[in-house]
C-alpha positions in Angstrom: 3.3 -40.5 -64.1 1.5 -38.2 -62.1 -1.3 -40.8 -60.9 1.3 -43.1 -59.9 3.2 -40.4 -58.2 0.2 -39.6 -56.2 -0.3 -42.9 -55.7 3.1 -43.3 -54.1 2.8 -39.9 -51.7 -0.4 -41.4 -50.4 0.7 -45.0 -49.8 3.8 -43.5 -48.1 1.3 -41.4 -45.8 -0.7 -44.4 -45.2 2.2 -46.5 -43.8 3.4 -43.3 -41.8 -0.3 -43.2 -40.0 -0.2 -46.8 -39.6 2.3 -46.5 -36.7 0.8 -43.5 -34.9 -1.4 -45.6 -32.5 -1.3 -49.5 -31.2 -2.9 -52.0 -33.4 -6.6 -52.3 -32.8 -6.4 -55.9 -31.5 -2.7 -55.8 -29.4 -4.0 -58.1 -26.4 -1.3 -60.5 -27.0 1.4 -59.2 -29.2 4.7 -59.2 -27.8 7.2 -56.2 -27.4 9.1 -56.7 -30.8 6.0 -56.6 -32.6 4.9 -53.5 -30.6 8.0 -51.8 -31.2 7.9 -52.6 -35.1 4.8 -50.7 -35.4 5.2 -47.9 -33.0 9.0 -47.0 -32.6 10.4 -46.8 -28.9 8.9 -45.3 -26.3 9.8 -42.2 -24.7 9.6 -43.7 -21.3 9.7 -47.3 -19.9 7.8 -47.9 -16.5 8.2 -51.2 -13.9 4.6 -51.9 -12.9 3.3 -54.1 -10.4 2.4 -56.9 -13.4 5.0 -55.5 -15.9 6.0 -52.9 -17.4 4.2 -49.3 -19.3 5.6 -48.0 -22.4 4.8 -44.4 -22.9 4.4 -43.5 -26.7 3.6 -39.4 -27.1 2.6 -38.3 -30.7 4.4 -34.7 -30.6 5.5 -32.4 -30.0 1.9 -30.9 -32.5 0.5 -34.6 -31.5 -2.9 -34.9 -29.8 -2.3 -38.6 -28.5 0.0 -40.3 -25.7 0.0 -43.8 -25.7 0.4 -46.0 -22.6 1.0 -49.7 -23.3 0.9 -52.3 -20.9 3.0 -55.5 -20.9 2.7 -58.4 -18.9 6.0 -60.2 -17.2 6.4 -62.3 -20.3 6.5 -59.1 -22.8 3.2 -59.5 -24.0 0.8 -56.1 -24.5 -2.4 -56.2 -22.1 -4.3 -53.1 -23.0 -3.2 -49.8 -24.4 -4.7 -46.1 -23.5 -4.4 -42.9 -25.2 -4.0 -40.7 -21.6 -4.5 -37.1 -22.7 -8.0 -36.8 -21.8 -10.2 -34.4 -20.2 -10.8 -36.5 -17.1 -7.5 -37.4 -16.3 -6.3 -34.0 -16.8 -8.8 -33.1 -14.0 -6.9 -35.4 -11.8 -4.0 -32.7 -11.9 -4.2 -31.0 -8.7 -1.9 -27.8 -7.3 0.3 -29.3 -4.5 1.0 -32.8 -6.6 4.6 -34.1 -7.2 5.7 -33.2 -10.7 6.9 -37.2 -11.2 2.9 -38.0 -11.0 2.0 -35.6 -13.5 4.6 -37.7 -15.7 3.5 -40.7 -14.6 -0.4 -40.2 -15.6 0.3 -37.8 -18.4 4.0 -38.6 -20.3 6.2 -35.8 -21.5 4.1 -32.5 -22.3 4.2 -31.1 -26.4 5.7 -27.9 -24.7 7.7 -26.6 -21.6 8.3 -23.0 -20.9 10.5 -21.6 -18.4 9.0 -19.1 -15.9 11.0 -15.8 -15.4 12.0 -14.8 -12.1 13.1 -18.4 -11.5 9.4 -19.2 -10.8 9.3 -22.9 -12.4 8.1 -24.2 -15.6 5.1 -24.8 -17.6 4.1 -27.9 -19.2 1.1 -27.9 -21.9 -0.1 -30.8 -23.7 -2.1 -30.9 -26.4 -4.7 -33.1 -27.1 -7.8 -33.9 -29.1 -11.1 -31.8 -28.5 -13.4 -29.5 -30.3 -12.2 -26.3 -29.9 -8.3 -25.2 -30.1 -7.4 -25.6 -26.4 -4.7 -27.6 -24.4 -4.0 -28.5 -21.0 -1.4 -26.6 -18.8 0.6 -27.0 -15.5 2.4 -24.8 -13.9 5.4 -26.7 -12.0 7.1 -24.6 -9.3 10.9 -24.6 -8.1 9.7 -27.6 -5.5 8.6 -29.4 -8.6 4.9 -29.5 -7.5 2.1 -28.1 -9.0 1.1 -24.8 -9.0 -1.7 -24.4 -11.1 -3.5 -26.5 -13.7 -6.0 -25.4 -16.8 -6.6 -25.0 -19.6 -5.6 -22.6 -22.4 -5.4 -21.3 -26.1 -2.3 -22.4 -27.8 -0.3 -20.4 -29.7 -1.8 -21.2 -33.1 -5.1 -20.3 -32.3 -4.2 -16.7 -30.8 -6.6 -14.3 -32.1 -4.7 -11.8 -33.8 -6.7 -8.7 -33.6 -3.7 -6.1 -34.9 -3.6 -7.7 -38.8 -4.7 -5.1 -40.8 -6.6 -6.3 -44.1 -7.5 -4.0 -46.7 
């Protein structure tokens, strides 16, 4: 009985994970098949040749998938956009909308005090415990961007262990 229960848990985890990323060879699959696999996108944007569906896997997820569809609604390619090369393209003065177009929805948003704007934080896959953060001004432009330590990684020196 216990083995059967564990097998069911393992199977449900496998099924749940199967929709995390696009299929390995998605070229040519239609929009309905893609949505059946990945669920509803967070955003749909029109492109010159069709559309782009955005699938953030958060808030604790480390990936955001952009899947491109041609005019007929067939997948042409997929791209995981939360990468350091993409982060390094975010520069002060860039419009907030351009950041969203390059990186998708942030994992977390924090409002800054004194009406200074917001900070968008993006978790991503890396060898260190860090995330990428973008400070957006009240004028909706990037004030600063860089890497920081997410709260779950913060070192607690004030904890006493006997």
